[in-house]
N, C-alpha and C positions, 0 to 999 in steps of 0.2 A: 281752625282749620286751618288756618296759618300758621298758628303757634305748634301745631301738630306736627308738620312735616317738617321742619328741619332737624327735629330730633328724629328721622327716619333718613335709611342710608342701605345700602348696601356694597359686600365686599368686593366683587365684581361688577361696576359698573355700566362694563364692554356687553356683557350678555342682555341688557334692557334694550338692545338694538333689535332683539328679536321678538320684543313686547307683539309690534304689528303684525305677530303669526296668530294673535289668539283674534285675530278678526275672520278668520276661515270659515269658522262654520256659518257665517254669515256669504257666506260665496256656495258653498258645500253643504249638503245634508248628510244625514248619515242613516237616515232611515229608509228605510225601501219604498223606493215609485213604484207605483202602478198607473197603467194609459186606463185615463179613461177620456169618454169623447168630447164633452166638456164639462170644465168645473164649473160655471154661472151654471149646470141645468139641476146642480144637487145644493140643498139651500145651504144656510150659513151656520155653519158649527160654533159654537165661541170653546167649546172643549177642545178642536179641534187646534183653533188657531192658537188657546192659551197653551196647549203641550209643545206644537211649532215654536212659541219664544220660549218658553221655559228649556226645550232641549239645545235649541240656542244658544242658549245662555249659557246652559250647563258645560255643552262644548269650548266656548271660548275661558269660561272659569276654570275647565280642565288644562289647554293650553298657557294660558296667562300664568296660571299656580303654578306648572312645572316651570316655567321661565323666571318668574322671580324666585321659585326655590334654587334653583341655580345660579342665579345673581350673589343669593348670599344674604338675604333683608335681614336689618336688624336696629332697634330702638337705641340712640345715642345715649351713654350714661348722662346725666346732667348732679348739677348740686341744688337741693333745696333749701331753704331758709325755715329755720323753723326756733320756735320759742321754750325752753324749759327753765329749769329751776337751778341757779347756780350765780359763779360769780369768777371774776378773774383773779388769780390768787398768783403773785409774785413771790417765791421765799429766797428770804437771803440769810444763808445760813452759814453762820460764824468757823471758821477752820485755823482757826489761832493755836497754840500749843497746847492752851488750858485746857480745850473743849477735849484731849485726850484725856483726861481727868477724868476720878467720878464724881458725884454729889461731894461726899467726903473731903477731896481735894487731895487724894491719894491717885495711883496707877493702879488698873483696874488689875485683879488677881483671882484669882477664879471662875465663880459665876457669875462678880461683879462687873455690872458696865459701866463703861463710859458716859461722859453725857452724850457725846458724840453720835455712842453706839445706839444711845436709849431714844433721841430725837431722829436715827435715821429711820427705825426701828416705827416709830410713832410716826412720823412723814410718810411713810409708805402705806400704811393702812389708812390713813386720810385720804390718801390720793385716790379717786376712784369711788369713793364713798358713793359720790352723788355723781351721774352718768355724764351732765353738761357742766363741771366743773373745768376750768383752764386753768394752766399753771405754767409757769416758768420756774428756774431755778438756777442761783446765782452764790457762786461762793468767794470766798474774801477772805483775804486774814493781813497780808502785806499789801499784795493788790487784789480788785475785783475777776474774779473768770466765770464768764457764761458757764454753764453745764449745757442748758436748753431753754431755745425762747418760750414764749408763750405758743401751748398748743393743749391741743385735749386729746391727744396722745396719750392715754394714762398707762401705759403699759413701758412709755419710754418714758416720761415724768418718772414713775417707780423706778427702773434703771438710772437715771440721774440721780437720785435722791441716792440708791445705794453706793455709786460710785465715788460718792465724798467720804474716801474711808482711809486716806492717807493722810498720814502727819502733818500738821498746817507748823505756821512759822508762829513766832511767840507775838510778835508784831499786829495790832489790830487797827487796822484802815477802814474805817466802818462808813466814814465819809462818802469814797471812789464805791463803795458797795452798794448804798443808798443810791446812787449816781444812777449806777447800772441795773441797780432794780425797776427803778423809776422809767429807765427807757422801755424795758419789757410790754409797758401796755399800751403802746404803738397808741393811732385815731381812736379806735375802737367804734362801739356803737354808744349811742347816746342811752342812757338811762342803766347801762349795763353794770354791776356791782363791780369795785374795783376795792383787790384790798393786799398791803404789803408784809407778808408775815415775814419780821426780824425774828432768828433766831439767836441767841448769842449770852454766852455767860461775863460777858464784862464788856467796856466801853473806853473809846481812846476820844481824844481831845479832837474836835472840830475846829478848824480854823474859821476864824469870824467871818474870813472873805468867801469862805467855801457854805458858811452857813446861811448866807445871802443868796448862791445857786439854787443850793438846795429848797429853800424857801420857796424861791420861784418858780420853782419845778414841782414841787407839793401843791403851790396854787391852782398852777396849770392840770395837774394830772386829778389832783381831788381824792386821793384813795384813801380809804379805811386804813389806820396804821397800826398794827399789832407789833409789840415787842415781847416776845417769850423769853423771859431774862432766867436764862437755869443759874439760880443761884447754890456757891458752894455753900455748904454748913459754915455758919460762923463767919462769912463774910458780911461785909453790911450793906442793907435794902436800900435800894433805891430812893426810900422815901426816907431813910438819916438820915439826918442835919448833920455833919461832923462837927465834933468838938472845940476844934481849932478851927484854923483858915477853910471857910469854904467856896473853893477854886474848881475848877473844872481837873486845873491837874491835882487836888486831895480827893474830890469827891466823883470823878470820870461818868460814873452810872447817874449818880442822880444826878447830874445838869445834863447828860442827855435825857432822862426824863422831862426836864426842866424844856431842854428844848424844840422836843416832840410835843410837849403842851401848848408851845409857842405857834404852832404851823396854821393854827387854824384849822385845823384837819379832822375827822372824827381819828380818837384815838383813844389805846388802851395796851396796859403793860398787866403781862402776868408775872409772877414770881413762881417758881418752880424748885422745888431743891429734892424731887426724886423724879422718878419715870412715869409713877400713875397722878403727878401734879403735872406732868407736860401733855400726858395724854388726857387729863381731864379739862384743860385749858386749850389743848388741839379742839377737843368738842364743843367749846362754848365757841368757838371761832366757826365753828362748822357753824352752830346755831345762829350764829347773828347776819352771817352771807349768806341770806336765801332770796334773792332776786330774781324775778325774772331775766333772762339771760339769750340771745338769739346763737344758735350753732346750726352748719353747716352739714347738710346730710348728703352722703355720697352714693348715689345710683349708679351701680354699673353697668356697662351696655347688656341690652340682651336679645339674644340672638331669636329672630321670629320665621328661620327655615321651617320647622316645623308645624308651624300656622300655616304656610305657605304650601307646602307638601300635602296638611290636609283638605285647604281647597281643592288643591286637585283633585286628590284622590273621591272628593264629594263630587265633582262635575263628574270624572270619569263612572264613578258608580254610575248615577242618574244616565249615563249611554248606554251603558253596559244593562242596567236595566230594560232600556227603551227596544235595544235588538231582541233582547230574551221574549219582551211580549209581542213582536213580529211573529212568532214560530210558535205555532200551532201544535204544541208536543203530544197530544191524542192522537187526531188528525193523522198525522207523522208514522205513529207507530203502528196503526191500524192500516194504511195503505203499505208498511213496510215486509216484505215478499219470506212467504212463511219458505221452513226448511224442510226441504225434499228428503223421503228415504235415501240412505245409504243403498246404490247399487250392490249386488250379492258380487262376490270375490270372482272374479274368471277360474274356472274348471279346470285344474291343473293338469298335466296329464299320468297322473297314477290313478287320480280321481275318475276318469273317463275309463279307462281300462277295470276298472272297479264296477262301473255302469253297464257295461257292455259284457262283462262275464254274467253279472245277475241278471240281466235282459236274457241271455240264452238258457 
């Protein structure tokens, strides 16, 4: 009961000062009074006592319901925490200049799709597949840019993914992008699945000092890391060891993959050489991230004015029926005076003259 009262309110509180008017039926009766010599002379009548109490309550309900209806009662909105199936997914999308090329490594023409366009289309379809997933979107090239923070508003996330359609710069600073993407998880609830999805067609050298900071952040957040590598046809694989010097400068994608494997978090890389491969990788990621996740359901304010008017109408109906029960319609109609026949119309002068001639 105490938990229910704080959720109730009225739009016009000062009208509640009129609520004591609901006590008037305790002092005044709506029924017709009949004079008797002594009430004690009549036997006790439980039915009459019950009717008296019921009619008094009906009067109080009618007056109180009208006052409440005029005050505008409502049930306040609230937030309800529930549990669904989903994950917190922070998407880090590469916006370097090479993303504007096709998977064949050339500028798109005709019906061809660039790697950026294909990834945007597939990620838009991925967002909203499950009602309780939460997403954050970060874009990066020379510097990272937060597009939308972690949210369950899927329309906003799809719009954010679609908005990443401007040509980026040639330089790829994946280290700063990873740092911003990790910061989107926040505190979070324990046991919630967290996933960082990196969508990129290349990599850059991460400074060893930055590697230490990223390692600490990954240890703190403990996300599932997925790298969707949009590989240009003919380019080296992240698993190919170069024939010559094996350094981060010579094979940045391979060494970024090795760095991810050394983080101590669940990690999986997907190499995609076309739009179909990208869609298949996203489906696999969706299947892997299926854990319970708490979500907040917003309940709007509910107007209770109609219920207050209904209670007042119910009380008034009982009172009207009580007044109608006091009237004996059969005897009233029997005592009603009968209609007298209409008197004949007075004779006019011409009619009198005719009568006299007829008599003569």
